[in-house]
N, C-alpha and C positions, 0 to 999 in steps of 0.2 A: 486478413488471415490468408496464409499461403496454403498450398495443397498439402504440405507436410504437417501442418498444425491442426489441432482439433479443439473444439470448445472444451473448456475445463470445468466439468461438472463438479459442484461442491467447493470450488476454489473461489475465494473472494479476497480482494485486497482492501484494506481499510487505511485511510489517511486520518490521523488524529492531528489537529492543528487548531489555530484560532485566527480570528479576523486580524488583518494587518501584519501578518507574519510573512516576511519576504522569503524565508526558507521554506515555508509551507507552499508558497507559490511555485518555487522551484521543484519541490517534491511532487506537487500536483502535476506539473508538466510531464515529469518522468513517468509517474504512475499512469496518467492518461494515455501516454504513448505505448507503454508496455501492455496495459490492459486491452487497448484497442488492437494492437498487433497480434496479441495472443489469445484474443477473444475471451477475456476474463472479466467478470464484473468487478466494479470497485465502488467504494462509498467513502464519504468524507464525514467526519464527526468533529464538531466544535467542542473542544474541551471545556470552554467557558460555560457551557450549558449544564455541566455535571460537576458537582463539588468533588466527587470521587476522582473523575478524570483530571480535574484541575490539580488536585493534590498529587496524583500519581505521575502525571506527565508534564507538568508545567516547565521543568527545566530540560526536557528532552525533545520538545516539539521541533519539527514535525516528527511524528512517530509513524512507522509503517507496520501494520499488522498483516500477516497472511493467515487466513483462516483463524483469526483471533489470537494468534501467537505473535509476539513482538519480533519483528524482523530487522528493522533499522531504526535509528533515530538521528536527528540533526540533518542528515543528508541521505538521499536514496541512491544507492549504487545500482544502476540499471542492470549491469551484468549479473550481479548477485541476486536481484529480484527475479530476473529471467531464469536463473538457475534453480531458485527455490520453487518456482512454478513448474519447471520441467521435472524436478524431482517428485513433486506431488502428483503430477501426471503419470509418471512412471510407476508410482506406488498404487495408482488407482486400478 
């Protein structure tokens, strides 16, 4: 975290994926980097553990949620994710 950034209270990034998904691995790397640099917590949810998640997201994984709202699917655009977090911080 640099001096110009602050912790993001109430912001959380969620990665929805499944084991063995190479796109999920790529998304995880981007999310880990952005979350670390912007001091934002993140979590990962395996869609195969929930019938509802499997039905809803199977063809879209990896899916990125920001505060529970779908942000991206298939690929994570790092700049777009950073912009979404900045916008939430400004609104806080």
